[in-house]
C-alpha positions in Angstrom: 0.1 -0.2 0.1 1.4 3.4 -0.9 1.8 6.2 1.8 -0.4 9.1 2.1 1.4 12.0 1.0 3.8 14.0 3.2 1.7 17.1 2.4 2.3 19.9 5.2 0.3 22.7 4.3 0.3 26.4 6.2 -2.2 27.7 8.6 -3.0 24.4 9.7 -2.6 23.1 13.1 -0.5 19.5 13.4 -0.1 17.0 16.2 3.5 16.0 15.8 5.1 13.0 17.4 8.3 10.8 17.2 9.9 8.2 19.2 13.2 6.7 19.7 14.4 4.1 17.8 13.0 0.7 18.6 11.2 2.7 21.4 14.7 3.1 23.4 14.9 6.1 25.7 16.4 9.4 24.1 16.3 11.9 27.0 18.5 10.1 30.0 18.8 13.3 31.9 17.8 16.7 32.4 20.7 18.2 30.0 19.2 16.1 27.1 15.8 17.5 27.7 17.0 20.8 28.0 19.2 20.8 25.0 16.2 19.2 22.8 14.1 22.4 24.3 17.3 24.8 23.1 16.8 23.4 19.6 13.2 24.1 19.5 14.0 27.9 20.5 16.8 27.8 17.9 14.5 26.1 15.0 12.0 28.5 15.6 14.8 31.6 15.5 15.7 30.0 11.8 12.1 29.3 10.4 9.4 31.2 12.3 6.5 28.7 13.5 3.9 28.7 15.9 4.6 26.4 19.1 0.9 25.5 20.5 2.1 22.9 23.0 4.9 20.3 23.3 5.9 17.5 25.9 9.2 15.3 26.1 8.9 11.9 27.3 12.1 9.7 27.6 11.5 7.8 24.7 9.1 10.2 22.8 8.0 13.8 21.9 5.0 15.5 21.2 4.7 18.9 19.7 1.6 20.9 18.4 2.2 23.5 15.6 1.1 25.9 13.2 3.4 26.6 10.2 3.0 29.8 8.5 3.6 28.5 4.9 3.5 25.0 2.9 6.2 23.1 3.4 7.5 25.2 6.7 6.5 22.1 9.1 8.8 19.4 7.4 11.8 21.9 6.8 11.4 22.6 10.4 11.3 19.3 11.5 14.1 17.8 9.6 16.4 20.8 10.9 15.5 19.9 14.7 15.5 16.1 14.3 19.0 16.4 12.3 20.4 19.1 14.9 19.4 17.0 17.6 20.9 13.5 16.1 24.3 15.4 15.5 24.2 16.7 19.0 23.3 13.2 20.7 25.9 11.3 18.8 28.6 14.0 19.7 27.5 14.1 23.3 27.5 10.4 23.6 30.0 9.6 21.3 27.7 7.2 19.2 26.3 6.7 15.7 23.2 5.4 14.4 19.8 5.8 14.5 18.5 7.8 17.1 14.7 8.1 16.4 12.8 5.5 14.5 12.3 7.2 11.2 10.4 10.1 9.9 8.2 12.1 12.4 4.6 11.3 12.2 1.6 13.8 12.3 -1.7 14.7 11.5 -3.8 17.8 11.2 -6.1 19.0 14.1 -9.7 21.0 13.5 -9.2 24.5 14.9 -11.9 24.1 17.7 -12.4 22.3 20.9 -10.6 19.4 18.8 -7.0 21.4 19.2 -7.6 22.0 22.9 -8.5 18.2 23.3 -5.2 17.5 21.7 -3.2 19.9 23.5 -4.7 18.6 26.7 -3.6 15.0 25.8 0.2 16.2 25.0 0.5 17.9 28.6 -1.3 15.2 30.2 1.3 12.5 28.8 3.5 12.3 31.9 0.6 11.8 34.1 -0.9 8.9 32.2 2.5 7.3 31.5 2.3 6.5 35.5 6.1 5.6 35.5 7.4 9.2 36.0 5.8 9.7 39.6 3.8 12.7 37.9 0.4 13.8 39.6 -0.3 17.1 37.6 0.9 18.1 34.3 2.5 21.4 35.7 5.0 19.1 37.7 6.5 17.7 34.6 9.5 20.3 33.8 9.7 19.5 29.9 6.3 20.4 28.7 4.2 23.6 27.9 2.5 22.8 31.0 5.4 23.1 33.6 8.7 25.3 33.7 11.8 24.3 32.3 14.5 23.5 35.1 17.7 25.5 35.2 18.4 28.3 33.2 16.6 27.0 29.9 14.5 29.2 28.1 10.9 28.5 27.9 9.7 28.2 24.4 7.3 31.1 23.2 3.7 29.6 22.9 1.2 30.9 20.6 -1.9 28.9 21.7 -3.9 32.0 23.2 -3.0 34.0 19.9 -5.4 31.6 17.9 -7.5 30.6 20.7 -7.7 33.4 23.2 -10.4 31.3 25.3 -8.2 28.3 25.6 -7.5 28.5 29.2 -11.3 28.6 29.7 -12.2 25.6 27.3 -9.6 23.3 27.8 -11.1 19.9 29.0 -10.1 19.0 32.3 -10.3 15.0 31.7 -10.2 13.0 28.6 -12.5 10.1 28.8 -11.6 6.6 27.0 -13.4 7.2 23.7 -11.5 10.4 23.0 -8.0 8.8 24.0 -8.8 6.0 21.5 -10.0 8.6 19.1 -6.5 10.4 19.1 -4.4 7.3 19.5 -6.2 6.6 16.3 -5.4 9.6 14.7 -1.7 9.1 15.8 -1.6 5.6 14.5 -2.9 6.3 10.9 -2.1 10.2 10.6 -5.7 10.6 10.2 -7.1 14.2 10.9 -8.6 14.8 14.1 -11.5 16.8 13.8 -15.4 16.4 13.0 -16.7 13.8 10.0 -17.2 16.7 7.8 -14.0 18.5 8.4 -11.9 15.2 8.6 -13.4 14.6 4.8 -12.7 18.3 3.7 -9.1 18.3 5.2 -8.3 15.0 3.6 -9.1 15.8 0.1 -7.3 18.7 0.5 -4.4 16.9 1.6 -4.6 13.8 -0.1 -5.1 11.7 3.3 -8.3 9.9 2.4 -6.5 6.6 3.0 -6.4 7.5 6.5 -10.4 8.0 6.9 -11.1 4.1 5.3 -11.5 1.6 7.2 -8.8 -1.4 8.4 -9.8 -4.8 7.8 -9.7 -8.0 6.0 -9.7 -7.5 2.0 -13.1 -7.6 0.3 -14.1 -10.0 -2.4 -15.9 -7.3 -4.3 -14.1 -6.7 -7.4 -12.0 -3.5 -7.4 -12.2 -3.1 -3.8 -9.3 -1.7 -1.7 -7.3 -3.2 1.1 -5.7 -1.1 3.8 -3.6 -3.0 6.4 -2.9 -2.0 9.9 
């Protein structure tokens, strides 16, 4: 099955994620987290892009981004990933793959769906359970917390595009919502209502992400999209 087209249009919000190669730990200590936060700052200085939320976890990261122009997201992420891998190998005197491959991303509808994704990202340390974090604000390496040391906090633009974000941010994500977000992560599926999903999928060539997965039909001409 061909991959969906990697189209990153401007003025659309995206949830971006990448994991360590083989799910290996990438951020081993505070200095590793701090270095990545600094690279986020440098990437935005090189190519302006609106950061709405972020969370760095031991073996993966989440970013919520809104690029200005078509292709900016890919260029921004390429510089961030390349710069981080070089820093990682220089610091740890290693070689080979650090991340599992290309980053994954999916578009987000700019309404309460966006706030739901932001909450999902910022509560990741709490859901993980292994970090001993009871509240999002207690994890320093996310947009909900305050970074340790002298690390400059990345500028956040959520309130610029969603002025009532604080009042409308969901406090709890139910199981069905979590399942829906995780399906979007798995398949690169746009996250929003059905009408918007269909429209943005046509625009970005992501129709295949909306098609049901399962066993191939015996009907002639039917498609099969494997998990």
